[in-house]
N, C-alpha and C positions, 0 to 999 in steps of 0.2 A: 379583261384581266381575270375575271371570276371563270371564264371557260378555261383559261391556261392552268388557273390553279386547280380545277376540277380534274382535267387530264393528267397534272402532274400527280395529284393523290391517287389516282385509278391506277398509274403505272406503278407507283411504288405500293400500292394494295397486292397487285397481280406478283411482283417480284419478290414481296414479304413471304409468300407462300412457299417460295423456292429456297429461301434461307434456312440453312439446317439449324436445329434447336442449339442453343449456346451453351447448355449444361455439360453434354456429352464431351465438346470442344473444349470447355475449362477444364474438365477433370484430366483430358490427355495431357494438356498443358501443365497443369499441376504436378502430375505423376514425371513427365520429363524433367521439369525442373528440382523435383526431388531427387532424381537419379543423378542428375549433374552435381547437385550439392553433395551426396553421398560420395561421387568419385572424387570431388575436388577434396572433401575430408578424408578420404582413404589415400590420396596421394600425399598430403601433409604429413599424414600419420606415418606412412610407410617410412619414409626416410628416418623418422624419428625412432622407429622400433626396430628397423632391418637388423641392426647389431644385437639389440638387447636380446633378440631370439637366435642369434648366432646365424641368421641366414634362415631361420626355421619358419616362421610365418609367412613371410613376404614370399618366399619361391612357391609355397602353395597358394597363395592368391596368383603368381605369375603363371602357374601351371594352369589355372582354370581361365586366365585371360589369354594367356600367349601359347598355351600348348606346351609347354617346357615340361620335359621328362622327370618330375618330381614324384616321388613315391609317398603317398599320403596314406598312412595306416590308420585303422581305427580299432579301438579296443585292446590296444597292445598292452596298455596299462591297467584294463580293466576298469570297474565304475560306471556309474550311469550319468556323468556329469552332461548338464543340458547344454543349448548351444549358446545360453549367454554368458558373459564373463562373469562370475562371481564377485560380489563385493566384499572379498577378504584379500589378505596377502596371498600369492602366487609363487608356486615353484616350479621350476622348469628344468628338468634334466639334459644336460647338453654333452654329447659325446662326440670327440673329434677323432676322424681317422685318417691315417696317412698310410695309406695301402698302396700297394703295387697292382696293376691291372691283371686280372684274373687269378689273384692270388686269394684263397681261401683260409690262409693260416693268419688271420688277423687279430691283434689286440688294441684296444682303445689307447690311443695316445694322450687323450685329455677327458676328463671327466669332472664336470662341473654342474654345480646347481645354481641356475639363476634365480634370485629371490626379489621379489617385486613386492615392497611394501603396501598396505591397503590405501595410503593416501596417494600412490602412483608419482611421487616426485622425486623418488631414486630408484637406485637398484643396486643389488650387491651380487658379484659372481663369486662363489665359493668355489675354490679347488680343491679337489679330491685328489691327492698324489697318486700317480698312475701305479706306483709300487705299493702303496697302502696294504697290508694284511687285513683281509677281511672275510667273513663267512660268506662263500658263494653257495647260493641255495642248491642242493643236490650235489655239490661237488666239493664239500670241505673248505679249509682254510686254504685261501690262494691270494695273491694280489687281484686289486680290483680291475685292471686292465684286461684280466684273464677272463673275467665274467662274459665280455664281448664274443672272445674265443669260445668258451664253451657253449653259450647260447646259439652262436652263430656258424658254428662250421657243420656242413652236411656234406662229408666226403669231400669232393672238390670243389663243392658249390659253396658259395657264402651267403647265409639267410640273414640279411641284415636287420629286419625285425625281430627276429630270434634271439640275435645279439642284444639288440637295443630292450627287449623285453627282459631278459635276465639280468643285464646291467641295473636296468630300473630296481629290479626286485633286491639286488644286493645293495643298492644306496637305501632305500626304502628300510631294509633289516637294519642297516649301519646306523641311520639317522632316525629312524621312526617318523620321517616328515611324509606328509602324503604329496604326491606330484601331479601337478595340474597338466603336464605335456611333457612331452620330450622330444628331442630332434638328433638325429645322427649327421654329423656335418663334415664332409670330407675336404680334406684340404684343396683339393681341386676346385670345389666352390669358392671357398675363401679368396683363394689366388683369381679366380675370376671377378669376384664382386671387388676385390682391392684394385684391379685394373679399371674395373667399370667406373669407379669413382675417382679415378685419376691418382691411385696411390695414397699411401698413408704416411704422415710425420711421426717417426719414432725418434725418442729421445733416450740415449742410453748413459749411464754414470759410469761405465767403464768399456774399454775395447772389447769385441766379441768376435772371436776367430771360429770360422765355420769349419767343423770336422767333415762336411759333405764338397764343399766346393773350395776351400781354402780361402774364401773371400772374408776380409777383415772388416767389420763394421766398427767404426772410430766412435769414440767417445764424443757424447754430444747429440745435437739434433741433426737427422738427415731424412730425406725423401725417399721411400722405397716402393717400388711397384709390386707387382703379386708374387713375381718369382722371388725377388729378394726379400719380401715380407716372410714367406714360405720359409726360406731358407734360414732366417734369424729365429722363427719359431721353433724350428726343429731342433735348436742346439740346446744342449745342457753341459756336456764335458767341459766347456771353456768359462762356465758360471761358477763362481764359489760354492754356491750350494746346490748346484746340480738340477735335478728334476724340480725342486720347489722353484728354482730361479727362471727355469722355462714356463712354470706356471706363472710366475707373476710376468713373465713377457708376454704370456697370451692374454693376460688382463688387461695390460698396455696397451697391446695391439686392439682390444675390443674397444678401448675407450677412443683411440686414435682413430678408427673405421668409424665409429659412431660420429665423430667430430666432423669428418668429411662426408658421410652420409646427410647429416642432417644441415649441409652448407647450403647456401642458397643457390650457388652453381647448380647443385645436383637437385635440391628439393624443389627450386622452382622451375626446371627445365624438364618437360615432360619426355622429351627423348632422351635425354640421360638417363631419367629415372627407367625408362624403359628398358635401357640397356644394362643396368644395373640389376633389375629384375630378371632379365633373361639369363645374365651371368651368373644370378645366385641360383637357378633353377638345376642344373646337373648336380649328382652327388648328395642328395638330401632325402632323408626318411624323415617324416614326421607321424606324430600323434598328437593331436591338440585335444583329444577327448569332447570333441564335436562343437567347441568353441568358434563363434562366427569368426573368422579372421579379421574382417574388417572393424568390427568391434573390438577386439583385442587390441589392434594396431592403433586405434584412436584413444582407448584406455590407457595408454602408455607415452601419447603424444607429448606430454609435459615433462619426461624425463631427459634432462639436456647431458650433454658428453661428459661434463665434470660432475655430474650426479652420479655416476656409475663408479664403484668402489670395488676392488676385489680384496677377497679374504683367503689367506692361506692359513691351512690346518696346522696346528702344532705335531711335531712328532716325538716320540720319546727318545732321548740322547743327542738331539741336534743333526747336525752335519759335519763331514770331514771336508776341509777347504780343497778345492781343486777338482773334486772327482766326482761330486754328487751323490756320494754315498753315505747314508746315516749309520751313526755307530749302534752295535746291536743288530745289524742285518744278520738274517740267517743266509746260509749259503745260497739260496737263491736270490738275494737281494731285496727283500721284502721291508718295508717302513713300518714300524709299529706306530699308529697313530696315539696321541696324548688323549684318552678317553675323557677323563675329567674335563679338559679344555673345548672339547668336541660337545660334550653334552652341555655346558654352559651355552656356547653359540646355539646349539639346537634349540633348548629352552628359549634363548632371544628370539629364534626364529618364529617359534610357536606363539610368543607372546606380541609378535609384531614390535619387538624393541631392538631390532639389529641396530638401528643408527646410536643409539645410548652406548650398545656393547661395544661398536666400533671405536666411539670416543674412548671407551675405556680400554681397548686394546690395540693402540696404534701399531704395535710392532708387527701385528698380523694383516695390517691394511696396506694396499697399492693403490696409489692414485696416481 
């Protein structure tokens, strides 16, 4: 028995020399596990943040992972923001384009500021009317949507980053707010994302007839695919307050898309989420000022669909029923903003008290 034990010990001793050290192997295992945890964390956060960035941050992540054709800019807004998401309220500029392929004569269809309070438990989409008369740096007074045209036209070529840059300057000059990032989102991208999540459910308080397709969207709740949703978002002349009504429709669409994107069938299905990311790729230009996108997505993960509210700015003189034109328009159809009301809202944004402001101004809130 002793001989057998001695032989076994000798055999184990010989093989122990062939066994690699455990520490390097343990380090590799730990790094792999950490990467998997980060991937799981990013996948869960991606669905929740997809619409809050209007397709902005997620498609940039999709580009690095999937090779999608997303244009990611740096330095468009200036500043030296580092890669970490700052622990402060955040403001992102979102510019929507509904352009024809090959056209360089492009004006912004929607201009919004996405405000995320410091606690990251809610978000507010502030819509600046596309016809709002503002000062365009270097171009005098004009409608806010023309800032994209002035900054982006290069002969017969469209310079999207240039249009975004000048629009950002005009918005900063109008509001005095610091912008932490910006995105240009084309309707083609939103249509693809809408289809990828299986459509959205929109509820209307009155029927809307499309001036483009003659389709009638009935009063009540209905499920819309990407084409139908974009058709509805384009409407303004059949809405009682015109372009202001279209802005509110866009805010409701963002909430509907967020609700679908954060649903279990999308969030917990890697293949479905992959399709959403790929669909969001085309038609987007971003400037996140160096933020780490995974950290940004994770930081906004707690914002639920019903935690997103739209804010409509007040104009001077109100609106004319049926045509969407404000009283006091000049001959080019510009809207004069109520600067006193705007200043009060901006002050609330800067103090991180927008939730309290919204409670005090329910007539300007869309939910």
